[in-house]
N, C-alpha and C positions, 0 to 999 in steps of 0.2 A: 486365507491370508490375503490382503489386499494387494493388487499388482501395482508396482511402481514402475515409472517411466522416466526417461531422459528426454531432453528436448529433441533428440534426433528420432525418437520412436513414434510410431503411429498409434493412435488412440481413437476410439469411438466416441467423438464429441461433436462432431459436425452436426449443425442444427438448421441447415438450409437458410442461413442469414437471419434467423429469429423472426421469420416472416409472421406478422400478425401477432407476435408475442413479446412481452415485456415483463414477465412474472418475476424475474431475477432482479428487477429494478424497482420493485415494490415491497414495502414493509420491511426494509432491511435495518431500520433503526440506526444504530451507531456502527454497524459492522463494516461498512465500505470504508476502512481506515486508509488514510493517504500516507505515503512516504515522501521524502524530499524530492525524489524524481517526478512523482505524480504532480506535486505542486509547482516544480520547474516547468513541466509540460503544459499545465493548465495557465499558469500566468503568462508564459511565453505566447501561446496560441490564442488565448483570450484577450491578451494585451491588457491585463489587469494585474493589480497587486493582490498579495494574499490577504491584506486587511480589506480590501474592496470586497472579496468574496466572503469574508467572514460573516456569519450570521444569516446571509442571504442564500449563499450557496454551500457553505462549508461551516460546520460546527465544531467545538472542541469538546472532548470528553476525557475522562481520567481512566488510564488502563494499567492495572498493577502499579498505581502511583504516578505514572508518567502521563502527562497532558499530550494528547494526540488529536490531530484534526480527522474529520470524516466527512463523506458527502452527506449533504442534508437531505431528507425526505420532506416533501411538501406537507405543510400544516393540514391542508384541505384534503388531500388526495392519499397521502401517505406514500407517494411515489417519489422516485428521484428527481430533484429539481432540474436536471438536465434533460429530461424528457421533453420532447416537443408534443405538439397538440395531437400528432399522429401516434404517440407512443413510441416514438424512435429516439434514439440517443443522439443529441445534437452535439456531442462532443467525441463522437465515435473513434475518429482518427488518432485523438490523443487522450482517450479514456484513461481512468487509472488502472494500475497493475492488477488490482483484484477483479475488476470488471473484465479485463482482458484475459484474465486466467480462467474464470468460470466457463464450464463446470468442473474445473480442476483445482486441486488443493496442493499444497506443498508439504512434504514430509522430511523434516529437518533431521539430519543425522549427526551423531557425535561419536567420539571414541570413549565416552563415559567419564571423560575429564570435566569437572565443574559444569558451567552452564553453556559453554561454548560449542556451536555447530560446526561441523567440518564441511558440511554440504547439504544438498537437498535434492530430492527427486519428487516428481509429480504423481499424483493419484486422482482417480476420477470420484467426484462427489456424487455417489449413487443416489438416483431418485432426486437430485437437486433441480434438474432441468427437466420440465413436463413433456418435452417433445419425446414420443415413444421411440421412434426408429432414427438412429444417429448413424452418420457416415463417418469412416476412418479419415483421419486428418493428421498430418505430421504436427507434431506439438510445436515446433519452432515456427512454422507457417501460421498455426493458430494463434500464437503469442503475437507475431508480427511486430517485433520490437527491433529498433536500430541497434546495432552492436549488442546482440543478445548475450554474447559471452561476458562482456563488460556489465551489462545489466543484470545478470545472474550472480556475478561477483559482487556487485553493489547490494542486491537484495540480501544476500548471505551476510554481508558486512553489517548492513542496517539491522538485520535481525539480531545479530550478535551484540551490536551497540545497544539495542533496546533492552535486551536481557541484561547486559552489564549494567546500564543506567538504572533500571528498575531494581536490580539488586542493591545498588548503591543507596537508592531512595529508601528501600524498606529498611535498611540498616540505621539511616538517619532518622526515620520516623520512630523506629525502635528505641533509639537513643534519646528520643525527646527533641530532636533538632529539627522541628517541623519547619520553623522559619527559613533555615538555611536549605532544606530540602525544596521549599517552594521557590526560592531564589534561583536554585539550580534548574529547576523545572522550567522556569520562565526564561532563563538563559538558553537552555536547549531548544525551547519553542521558538525563540527569536533567531538563534543562530541557523537553524535548519529550515524554518518555514516562514517567518515574518521577514527577515533580511532578504532584499531582493537579489536574485541571481542575475549574473550577466549573461543574457541570452546569446552573445557573440562569443563567449567562452565555453570551453568544454565543461558540461556539468559535472562529471565525475571527479575532475580535479578539483573544482569548487568544494564538492562534498566532502572530500578526503581532507581538504585543507580546514575546513570548517571542523570536522571531527577531531582533527589533531588540536586545534585551538581549545575545544571543549575538554579534551583529555588532559591537556596542559593544567586546566583549572581544577577539574574534579579528580582528585587523587584517591 
């Protein structure tokens, strides 16, 4: 059985700063999916809009009916477009959550009721990182996220929102309401990603306010 960890636990994931290696930044396709906090961090630190990054740095794909953004891989090299000439991450201080998490994954837990998860713990993605010998690192230090408890609560909430919305979309498509499902998809994409966040204001408050607006529309 796979061992599960909390953010306060130590895990063998240290890789000496990935010296000379960027294998986890190559050939990832559309798997480096962005959440609203990732987009907030990218737009704030790069001082560009979501639309400025679209197609050049970010692409869209459909995941279980829901339109979601992901980091683009270079057409020429199939490497992350944010890698510099030395193969180092040019956005490392504000890299997306999935990059920050690697080589960890999240195991979402529920009480068996419907689709909603009640929490999550971390697990090591065995053999995902090629470094043979890893050191023990405290997971919260590895993640290095400001206000980690709020961030973990947001990640759980976003996970549950996506599950809820994907379920709604599946029902709409099954009922032949394709056009309405597409309208809702564009609404959610605009609300959480395209619409500019106020970088002077708390991200989490903005996120929960936007989610409430969506849920008031999508019944």
